[in-house]
C-alpha positions as a LaTeX table, in Angstrom:
\begin{tabular}{lrrr}
\hline
Residue & $x$ (\AA) & $y$ (\AA) & $z$ (\AA) \\
\hline
Met1 & 100.62 & 119.73 & 86.95 \\
Arg2 & 102.01 & 122.44 & 84.80 \\
Ile3 & 104.75 & 122.74 & 82.11 \\
Gly4 & 107.09 & 125.59 & 82.98 \\
Thr5 & 111.17 & 126.25 & 81.78 \\
Ile6 & 113.54 & 126.77 & 83.82 \\
Val7 & 114.77 & 130.42 & 84.10 \\
Lys8 & 117.87 & 130.27 & 86.74 \\
Ala9 & 119.53 & 127.38 & 88.52 \\
Glu10 & 122.21 & 127.48 & 90.80 \\
Pro11 & 123.94 & 125.62 & 93.85 \\
Phe12 & 122.06 & 125.31 & 97.29 \\
Pro13 & 124.56 & 124.80 & 99.34 \\
Glu14 & 122.17 & 124.92 & 102.46 \\
Ala15 & 120.49 & 122.19 & 101.54 \\
His16 & 121.22 & 118.73 & 103.29 \\
Lys17 & 120.96 & 116.78 & 100.65 \\
Pro18 & 122.75 & 117.68 & 97.54 \\
Ala19 & 120.12 & 120.44 & 95.50 \\
Tyr20 & 119.80 & 123.18 & 93.52 \\
Lys21 & 117.85 & 126.12 & 93.42 \\
Leu22 & 115.40 & 126.36 & 90.59 \\
Ile23 & 113.28 & 129.60 & 89.15 \\
Ile24 & 110.99 & 128.36 & 86.87 \\
Asp25 & 108.15 & 130.14 & 84.69 \\
Phe26 & 105.01 & 129.09 & 84.62 \\
Gly27 & 103.70 & 131.97 & 82.07 \\
Pro28 & 100.30 & 133.18 & 83.42 \\
Leu29 & 101.33 & 131.44 & 86.71 \\
Gly30 & 103.92 & 133.38 & 87.02 \\
Leu31 & 107.60 & 132.71 & 88.22 \\
Lys32 & 107.99 & 130.02 & 90.59 \\
Arg33 & 110.96 & 128.22 & 92.79 \\
Ser34 & 112.16 & 125.14 & 93.67 \\
Ser35 & 114.56 & 122.65 & 95.43 \\
Ala36 & 115.47 & 119.71 & 93.19 \\
Gln37 & 117.67 & 117.39 & 93.74 \\
Ile38 & 119.37 & 116.53 & 90.61 \\
Thr39 & 123.08 & 117.15 & 91.43 \\
Asp40 & 123.84 & 113.88 & 90.56 \\
Arg41 & 122.83 & 113.76 & 86.55 \\
Tyr42 & 122.63 & 117.94 & 85.34 \\
Asp43 & 125.09 & 120.54 & 85.96 \\
Phe44 & 123.22 & 123.89 & 87.24 \\
Lys45 & 124.93 & 125.57 & 84.33 \\
Ala46 & 123.19 & 124.01 & 82.06 \\
Leu47 & 119.35 & 123.77 & 82.83 \\
Ala48 & 118.41 & 126.86 & 82.07 \\
Gly49 & 115.88 & 127.05 & 79.00 \\
Arg50 & 115.27 & 123.05 & 80.23 \\
Arg51 & 111.39 & 122.87 & 79.90 \\
Val52 & 110.31 & 120.68 & 83.29 \\
Ala53 & 106.40 & 119.29 & 84.05 \\
Ala54 & 105.76 & 120.58 & 87.66 \\
Val55 & 103.36 & 119.53 & 90.39 \\
Val56 & 102.32 & 123.08 & 90.86 \\
Asn57 & 99.24 & 123.07 & 93.77 \\
Phe58 & 101.28 & 121.51 & 96.23 \\
Pro59 & 101.24 & 123.89 & 99.48 \\
Pro60 & 105.02 & 125.96 & 99.36 \\
Lys61 & 107.37 & 124.16 & 101.31 \\
Gln62 & 110.28 & 125.75 & 103.62 \\
Ile63 & 113.79 & 124.51 & 102.95 \\
Gly64 & 116.28 & 125.91 & 104.98 \\
Pro65 & 116.65 & 129.49 & 103.37 \\
Leu66 & 114.55 & 128.58 & 100.11 \\
Met67 & 110.86 & 128.43 & 100.05 \\
Ser68 & 110.25 & 125.73 & 97.44 \\
Glu69 & 106.59 & 126.21 & 95.26 \\
Val70 & 106.86 & 123.94 & 92.61 \\
Leu71 & 107.86 & 120.36 & 93.01 \\
Val72 & 109.75 & 119.35 & 89.18 \\
Leu73 & 109.10 & 115.71 & 88.00 \\
Gly74 & 111.00 & 113.00 & 87.33 \\
Ala75 & 112.06 & 108.92 & 87.17 \\
Leu76 & 114.24 & 107.77 & 89.82 \\
Thr77 & 116.86 & 105.71 & 88.40 \\
Asp78 & 120.17 & 104.39 & 89.76 \\
Asp79 & 122.41 & 107.27 & 88.92 \\
Gly80 & 119.65 & 109.87 & 90.36 \\
Val81 & 116.63 & 111.84 & 89.26 \\
Ala82 & 116.27 & 112.33 & 84.93 \\
Leu83 & 113.92 & 114.97 & 84.79 \\
Leu84 & 111.06 & 114.15 & 82.36 \\
Asn85 & 111.26 & 115.42 & 78.65 \\
Val86 & 109.08 & 117.44 & 77.63 \\
Asp87 & 108.06 & 118.15 & 73.90 \\
Asp88 & 107.99 & 121.81 & 71.78 \\
Gly89 & 104.55 & 123.01 & 71.35 \\
Ala90 & 103.53 & 122.71 & 75.10 \\
Glu91 & 103.68 & 126.42 & 76.67 \\
Asn92 & 104.43 & 127.73 & 80.13 \\
Gly93 & 101.54 & 126.88 & 82.50 \\
Ala94 & 99.55 & 124.55 & 80.20 \\
Arg95 & 98.01 & 121.23 & 82.20 \\
Ile96 & 99.08 & 118.20 & 81.88 \\
Ala97 & 96.80 & 115.56 & 81.04 \\
\hline
\end{tabular}
């Protein structure tokens, strides 16, 4: 698991369930794509710059036309997935202990 920063988020209308397409900067690991079902709690316009935790060592998974390379982590709540927060000081690509 690693720390990254969302650099771009956009709607993903081709997904079977409501989702966003994310591009996340993981520093030395580069930019990675992900599909995230977080539309209930987040507006895609507000996601750029947000720090996230993600699993980076799962095999890529084809989701419609998108090859998702990482799994963004969040907690299941009654009103959707709440992304995990990352404090300042952790650099992109940092391992999660």
